[in-house]
C-alpha positions, 0 to 999 in steps of 0.5 A, spaced: 500 500 500 505 504 501 508 503 494 501 505 491 499 510 495 505 513 499 507 514 506 501 518 508 496 513 506 492 512 512 493 505 513 501 506 513 500 512 518 496 507 523 502 502 523 506 505 529 503 503 535 501 509 540 502 515 535 495 515 532 492 513 539 495 519 542 492 523 537 485 520 536 485 521 544 485 528 544 478 529 541 474 522 539 468 526 537 472 530 532 475 523 530 468 520 529 466 526 525 471 526 521 471 519 519 463 519 518 463 525 514 469 524 510 466 524 503 472 523 498 473 518 492 480 518 493 484 514 498 485 517 505 491 521 506 493 524 513 497 530 513 504 530 516 501 535 521 496 529 523 489 527 522 486 533 527 491 538 524 485 542 521 479 541 526 476 548 524 475 544 517 471 538 521 467 542 526 464 546 521 462 541 516 455 540 516 452 533 518 449 529 513 441 527 514 443 520 516 448 522 522 446 526 528 450 529 533 447 524 538 450 518 534 457 522 534 457 523 541 455 515 542 461 513 538 466 518 541 464 516 548 465 508 547 472 510 544 473 515 550 472 509 554 476 503 550 481 508 546 482 506 539 488 501 539 483 495 538 480 498 531 487 501 529 490 494 530 486 491 524 490 495 520 496 493 523 495 486 522 493 485 514 499 480 513 497 476 519 490 476 516 492 474 509 496 468 513 490 466 517 485 466 511 490 463 506 486 456 506 481 460 502 485 463 497 481 462 490 475 460 494 469 462 490 463 466 493 457 461 492 451 465 496 448 471 492 452 477 493 453 484 490 458 489 491 455 496 492 460 502 492 462 508 488 469 508 490 474 508 484 479 505 488 475 499 490 473 498 482 479 494 481 479 489 475 480 483 480 475 486 485 470 486 479 472 479 477 470 476 483 464 480 485 458 483 481 458 490 482 453 496 483 456 503 482 452 508 486 454 515 484 455 520 489 456 515 495 463 514 496 463 511 503 456 509 507 452 507 501 447 504 506 446 510 509 447 515 504 442 512 499 437 508 503 432 509 497 436 506 492 438 500 497 432 496 498 431 496 490 439 494 490 437 488 495 431 486 492 435 485 485 440 481 488 434 476 491 430 477 484 434 475 478 
């Protein structure tokens, strides 16, 4: 990933234990708001100054209709209690995850499935070969929440050929 997106790609920046946790602990509310309202079709790049280097950009960003301040406060309160290490460790264990799932390399998905996205970097030929995809324009991250009107028909189309 480093070769593809550079050192500032979020997965690369999350690798050093303790560093991101310390930054995120300063304001779990801002972290949750930034994560949940980030709308970009580009890979997530964290500036060298840090994820929270420009808090005014996060604070002034309006919440989308599917997200309330109460939601953000709830998630932030959970991370205030537990910290972010558990969540960040997911990104630190990609190699182990690949090792643990090696037995399923090449396995085919046998149940009906549809990949719903608008993320250009998730539309790689290898992804599209494995999963039938539906591209929902204008919903780069939380398709199930951002376009909830389209999703029932997308789900029904999965069940009714």
